[in-house]
N, C-alpha and C positions, 0 to 999 in steps of 0.2 A: 499760958505760954502762946505766943503767936504761931499760927499755923503757916505752912508753906503757901497755901492758897491766899491767906491774908497778906503775906509778904508780896506775893506776885501781883495782887490787885492794886496795892498801893504803889507799886513800881519796883524797879531793880536798879540798885546803885551800879552794879557791874554792867548791866546793859546800857545805862546812861553814860557811863565812862567810855564804853565801847563806841556808842554813837558819836560822842564828842570827838574821839580819836579819829573816827572815819571822816567826820566833817572837816576837822582841822587838817587832816592828811590831804584832803582834796583842796584845801584852801578856801572852803566855802564859808560864807557868813550864814546866820540863821535865815536871813531873808533870801539868800541865794538858794538854799535848800528848798524853801517854799516855792521859788520859781521853777527849780528843776522838777519838783514833785508835780507841778501843774503840767510841765512838758511831758511827764511820764503818764499823764492822763489821770492823776490823782489829786487829792486836796490835802494839804498839810499846813496848818497855820504855824508860823514861826514861834509863837508863844507856846503852842503844843509841844513842839520839838524841844524848847527850852525846859519844859516840865519833864519831858522824858529823860533829857540829859541829866537833870538833877535827881532823878530817881523818885520823883513825886507821884508819878502815875505810869501805868503800863500801856503801851500802844495796842490798839485793837489789831486783829489779824490783817484787816484791810490797810491800816496805816503801816504795818510792818512790811507788807507787800510793796507799798509805794516806796518806803525807805530802801528796801532791797534793790528796787530798780534804780533809785538815785545813786546808791553807792556800789552797784554792781556786785552784790553778794546774794547768797540764797537766804530765804526766810529761815531755813533750817539752821543757818549760822547763828541767827539771833537766839534761837532756842538753845543751841549749844552753849552760847555765852551765859545764858541764865542758869543752865544746868551746873556750870562750874562754880556758881555762887556758893554751893554747899561745901566747897573745899576751903572757903575763906578762913574759917576758924582754925584750920590746920597750919596756916602760914606762921613760920617763925617771926618773932617781932623784929629781929635784926640778925646780922651776922655778916661774915665775909662772903662775898659772892662765890668765890671759888669753892669754899667749904660747903656752901649751900647747894651748889650744883653737884658736888661729890656726894653729899647726903641724898640728894634727889636721885642720882644715878643708882646708888646702892638700894634705895627704896624701890626703884623700878625693877631692879634685878630680883628683889625679894617678892615682887608682885604687888607691892603697895603703891599703885599708880596715883591714888589721891594724895598721899604724902609727897610723892615724887613731883607731881604737878605743883603743889603748894610751895615746895622748896625752890624749884626752878623759877617759878613766877616771882617769888620774893627776891631772888638773886637778880633777875632782870630789872625789877623795880628799883632796887638799890643802885644798880649801875646807871640806870636812866636818870635817877635823882641826883647823881653826883655832879659837881661843878663841871661846866663844859670843858675846862682846861684839863680835867682829870679823866675825861671819858676816853675809852680806847675802843676803836671800832671792832677790833678782833674779839675783845672780851665780850662786848655786847652781842656780836654775831654768834659767838659760841653759846652764850646764854640762851639766845633765841632758838638755836638748834637743839639744845637740850630740852627746852620747853616744848618744841615741836615734837620731839620724840615721845614725850609723855602724852601729848594730845593725840598722837597716832594710836598709842596704846589705849587711850580712853575712847577711841572711835570718832574723835572730832577732827576729821580730815581737812575740812575747809579752813578751820582755825590753824591747823598745823601748816597748811599751805601758806597762809598769810604770814605766819612767823618766819618761814623760810624765805619768802619773797622779801620781807623786811631785812632779813640777814644779808641778802644778796644786793640790797641797795648800796650804791657806791662800791660795787664789787672790786673796782680798781684799787681801792685802799686795803683790800684783804689779801692775804697771802694766797698763792695759787692752790696750796694744799687745802686751806679752809674753804676756798671757793669751790674746789672739787667736792669736798665733803657735803657742803650745802646743796650743790647741784644734784649730787647723788641722792641725798635725802628727799629732795623735791621730786626727782624722777620716780622714786618708790611711792611717794604719796600720789602722784599722778597715775601711776600704774594701779594703785589701790582704788582710785576713783574711776578707772576705766579709760583714761585718756592715754592710750598706748603710744600714739604718734608723738605727743609732746614728751612723754617719758623717755622715748628712744633718743630724741634730740638732746635732752638734758644728760642722760647717761653717757652718750657719745662725747659730749663736752667734758663731763667729769673724767672720762677715760683719757681724753687728750691732755687735760691739765695734769693728771696723775703721771702719764708717761713722760711729759716734759720735765717734771720734777723728780722722776725716778722713784715714785712712790708705788712700789709693787703691790703692797697689800691693798691700797686704795684702788689701784688699777684692776686687781682681781675682783674686788667687790663691784666695780663698775661693769666689768665684763659679765659677772654673775647676773646683775640686774638686766643687762642687755639681753642675755639669754632668756630670762623670764619674760621680758617685754616682747621680744621677737616671737617667742612661742605663743604668747597671747594673740599676736597679730596673725598667727597661722604660718609664719615663716620658719618652719621647723628646721630646715637644713642650716640656715644662717644661725638659728638659736643654738643648735648643737655645736657649730663651729665656735661660737662665743663661749659656750659652757666649757669646751675643751681647753680653750685658751685660759679661762679662769682657773680650771682645775690644775693646769701646769704651774701657774703662778702661785696658787695656794700651796701646792706640794713643794715647790722650790722654797717657799717661805716657812715651811714647817707647820702650815695650818691644816693639820690632818682632818680635823672635824669638818671644816668647810670643803676640803677636797672630796671627802666622802659624800657630803651633801650634794655636791655638784654631780658626782657619779650617779647618784640616785636620779637626779633630774634628767641626765642624759638617757638613762634606761627608760624612764617614763616617756620621754619624747619619742624614742624609737617605737615603744609599744603603742603610742597614741596615733602613729601613722601606719599601723598594721604590721610593723616589723617585730612581731611578738617574740620570735625566737631570739633575735639579738637583744631586744629589750629585756627579756627574762634573764638572759645570760649576764647582762650588765648589772641587773638588779640583784642577782644572786651573788655576784662578785662583791658588790657594795655591801650586801647583807653580811657576808663573811668578814669583811673589813670592819664594819661597825661593831660586830660582835667581838672580834679579836681585840679591838681597841677600847671596848667598854662604853661605846656611845649608845646608851639605851634608847634615847629619843630617835636616833637615826636607824637603829635596828628595827624599832617599831614602824618607822616611816617606810623603810625598805620592804618590810613584810606587807604593809598596807598596799604599797604600790605593786608588789607581786600579786597580791590578791586581786587587785583591779585588772592587771594584765591577764591573769588566768580567767577571770570572769569574762573579759572581752573576747577571749577565744573559745568561750563556752565550756571551759573545764571547771565546773562548779566544785567538785571535791577538792582539787588543789587550791582553788580560790578560798574556799571556806576554811581549809587548814591554815593558810597564811593569815587570813583575817583574824582568826581566833588566837593565833600566836601573837599577832600584833596587839590584840585586845589585852592579852595577859600582861604584856610589857607596859603598854600605854596607860593602863588603869592601875598599875602597881606603884607608879611614881608618887612621891609626896604630893605633887600637884599634877593630877592626871591630865594627859594631853587631850583636851576636849575635841580639837579638830580631827585628830586621828581616830578617836573613838567614834566620831560622827561619820567619817568616811567608812569605817569598818561596818557600822550599823547600816549605812546606806546600801552597800553592796549585798549585805545579808538580806536586806529588804527586797532589793531588786531580784535576787535569786529566788526568794520565797514566792514572789509574784510569778516569775517565769515557770517555777515548778508547780504552781497551783497549790501551795501549802498555806492556807489561810491562818493557821495557828502561828507559824513562824512569821508570816507577814505582819500579823497584828502585834506580836512581841517586838519585832524590829521597828515598826512604825511608832509604837509607844516610846521606845528608847530614843528614836530620832527626835520626837517632840520634846522629850526631857532634856536632851543635849542641846537642841537648837536654842533654847532660851538663854543659855550662857555663852553663846557664840557671837562675837562681834565681827570677826573676820568672815568675808564672803569668798567662796570658791565654787566651782561648778556643781558639786554635789549639794551644797547649801541652796544654790539658786534653783536646781532641779526640784529639790524637796519643797522649797517655798512656792514654786509655781504649781506643784501638785496640790498643796494645801489650799492655795488661792482658787484653783479650779474647783476644788471640793466645796468651797464656800459659795462660789457662783452657782454651782449646780444645785446646792441646797436652797 
């Protein structure tokens, strides 16, 4: 049986198709790419590119770097494209695009992102292969948005961004509601990538479209994203204002889960700027609400956030009590919430260091290492832990 290494050495059909789509999307001939490569300070024979596009051979890292410059993408994007080749065999042979997207959405909810990606990509391929007269811009845009959502779940943010940008091409032909949804998805991708300024602009536009069309649920989601982005930019007062607006819209629309989630975010923001008493009060109110309504994930989240707030004010006994209660809930679910378990272990680790307890420190550190390997999402505690590990490697 052919190994992955052998397949990679002889080339990648998926990467070849991707390179061809990039080239034709720019309107470049093979010769033009060769000229652009030279302008980028690299060498790339047009016959080489032809072989890459046919999947006959695989570009060296230096060639990929040149191609990344020509097409204005990252080298990591090419690696992500090749990674997705493993899901090719999961693709349904055919089917109705709407049914395939529904199947993909159900698979994503069940945590099967590989199947979700395969179904959504097949739906998009079928729509794109249909006769020009039968193509519907909205249907293709929705398929791209569904595909982008699976790519975000797989951690392929650059590819998700590209799909959403494609969905927004010719935006004037899309309904305002679909335009707002695509912009909001793009804002969240940019926030995940750390481009908070661009994320804010896109979320503001999504909110404006939503208000124009009277789409309260979508407007609430846009305000929620704005709260997140403004908070990341250090604009906490404005973030809290947006969160409160989102909370009101969620509550008015009967979206109790989201309203409670925003209340937790508001409490966290107050605690983050040193207003611990108000932050803890809001978090305890959100905790009571989550428990009363059976929102186990949010109950664990509120407890984790309370643990962090108590830790920041130096109250280790209350912090430890909250973190352990959160741990019991987050770890008991059918699919444990790895992000919350990581946060809980992180503050247990920090407290052990500050208390000079090497045994607890070692246990918590080992747990963090085990949990980190399964985490794709990045947040401050992950970044702090990664930086600590990297410093340890450098010191060694």
